[in-house]
C-alpha positions in Angstrom: 175.6 -30.5 -65.5 176.3 -26.8 -65.8 172.6 -26.2 -66.6 171.7 -27.8 -63.2 174.2 -25.7 -61.3 173.2 -22.4 -63.0 169.5 -23.2 -62.8 169.9 -24.1 -59.1 171.8 -20.8 -58.5 169.0 -18.9 -60.2 166.4 -20.6 -58.1 168.4 -19.9 -54.9 168.7 -16.2 -55.8 164.9 -16.1 -56.5 164.3 -17.6 -53.1 166.6 -15.1 -51.4 164.9 -12.3 -53.2 161.6 -13.7 -51.9 162.9 -13.8 -48.4 164.0 -10.2 -48.6 160.6 -9.2 -50.0 159.0 -10.9 -47.0 161.1 -8.8 -44.7 159.9 -5.6 -46.5 156.3 -6.8 -46.2 156.7 -7.6 -42.6 158.2 -4.2 -41.7 155.4 -2.4 -43.7 152.8 -4.4 -41.8 154.3 -3.5 -38.5 154.6 0.2 -39.3 151.1 0.5 -40.7 148.6 2.1 -38.4 146.2 -0.7 -38.5 144.2 -2.6 -35.9 146.0 -5.6 -34.3 143.9 -8.2 -36.1 144.7 -6.7 -39.5 148.4 -6.7 -38.7 148.2 -10.3 -37.6 146.4 -11.3 -40.8 149.0 -9.6 -42.9 151.8 -11.2 -41.0 150.2 -14.6 -41.5 150.2 -14.0 -45.3 153.9 -13.0 -45.1 154.7 -16.2 -43.2 153.1 -18.3 -46.0 155.2 -16.3 -48.6 158.3 -16.7 -46.4 157.9 -20.5 -46.3 157.4 -20.7 -50.1 160.5 -18.5 -50.7 162.5 -20.7 -48.3 161.4 -23.8 -50.1 162.4 -22.4 -53.5 165.8 -21.4 -52.1 166.3 -24.9 -50.6 165.4 -26.6 -53.9 167.8 -24.3 -55.7 170.6 -25.3 -53.3 169.8 -28.9 -53.7 170.0 -28.6 -57.5 173.4 -26.9 -57.2 174.7 -29.7 -54.9 173.4 -32.4 -57.2 174.9 -30.6 -60.2 178.3 -30.4 -58.5 178.2 -34.1 -57.4 177.0 -35.4 -60.8 179.3 -33.2 -62.8 182.5 -33.7 -60.9 
């Protein structure tokens, strides 16, 4: 079950990197000198990416837990 643990860890790290990228995109959207409607549109896209990254991270953590339970 090592492959499940390491694969899950890789998915979790990918999800965390996605979450960090969402923070960067959010800060860039807030700092940009754009009209309020454009900032809201960008932040809505960031929210969608954020939820996807969170889901990937959660799936990775579940894979790690299942790997530990089944392997031990």
